[in-house]
N, C-alpha and C positions, 0 to 999 in steps of 0.2 A: 681212318683218323678219328672220326666222330662215331659214336655209337647211337643207336636209336633211329627214329624215323624222321628224316628232314624233309617231309613231303611239302611243307609250306614254301620251300625254296624253289619249287618248280614253276613258280608264277613270276614271270619277268615283265609281261606287258598285258594290256587289256585283251589282246587276242588269245591269251592263254586261258581266259575265262569265258565259257560259253554264254551266249546272249541270255538264255533262260536263267542261268545262275546269276548273272548281273541283275536282272529284274527281281529275282528272289531276294537277293541281299538288300537291294534298295527298298523293297517292300518291308522286309523285317526291320530295317533301321527306321523307316518312316513310322511303322506301327509302334515301335518302342518309344519314339519321340512323342507320338500322340498319346499313348498310354500313360506317359509320365507328365502329361500336360506341359510339355516344353515346346509347343508348336511355335509360338511367337519368338522366343529367343533363338530357337534353332534356325528358323527362316531368316531372321535378322543376321545371324552370324554367317549363314551360308551365302546370303546375298552379298554381304560385305566381303567375304573371302573368295567369291567367285573369280575375280581377276587373278588371284594368287592361288588357284586350286592346285597347281602343280607343286608349288612350294609347300602348301599345306599337306599334301600327300607325302612329300618327302619328310616332313616333320613327323608324320605318323610313323613312318618307317624308322626314324631315329629313336622314337620312344617305345618302339615295339618290345624291347626286353622288359620294360617296366609294366607294360600293359598285359603281357602274357599271363600274369597272375589273375586277371579278371576276365579276359576274353579268349576264346579259342584262337590260336595263332593263325591258322589258315584263313579263317573268316576275316580277321583283322587285316591280314596281308591282302586278301582279295579286295576288301573295302578301300584300302589305301591306294591300290592300283586303279580301281574304278573311279575314285574321286580325283584322279589326275586330269581327267577330261571334264571341261566345263559343261558339256552337254549332259553328263551324268549328274553333276551337281544340280543342274536345272531340273533334271528328271526327279531327283530326290526332293527338291522343293515342291514340285508339282504333286508328287505322291503324298507328301506330308499334308499339303493343303486339301487334297482329295479325301484322304482318310479323316482329317479333322472335320471336314464338312459332313461326312457320313455320320460321325459321332454326334455332331450338333443336330442333324435332322432326326436321329433316333431319340434324342432327349427332348 
């Protein structure tokens, strides 16, 4: 029915993503946030949205067709599944803070 590679659709739950890959994605997202000097607004939004992390991840899935123009679809899908769980939202916040502190100590 569809042509092409639909490899991004083989991710249905957090268990479909290896633990090391989860940490890698969280690290990359955290580094991008720190590199763009968006630490404070990102932490603020993540803390505010933590109770609604599942709904936020579902919203990410809903806007996926529009985002595909800017992000690799598989990475975006993996991130949306990872952020379904509050513990990974907390892990992202912690990683952002850690990387931001590293940057501050270097300067």
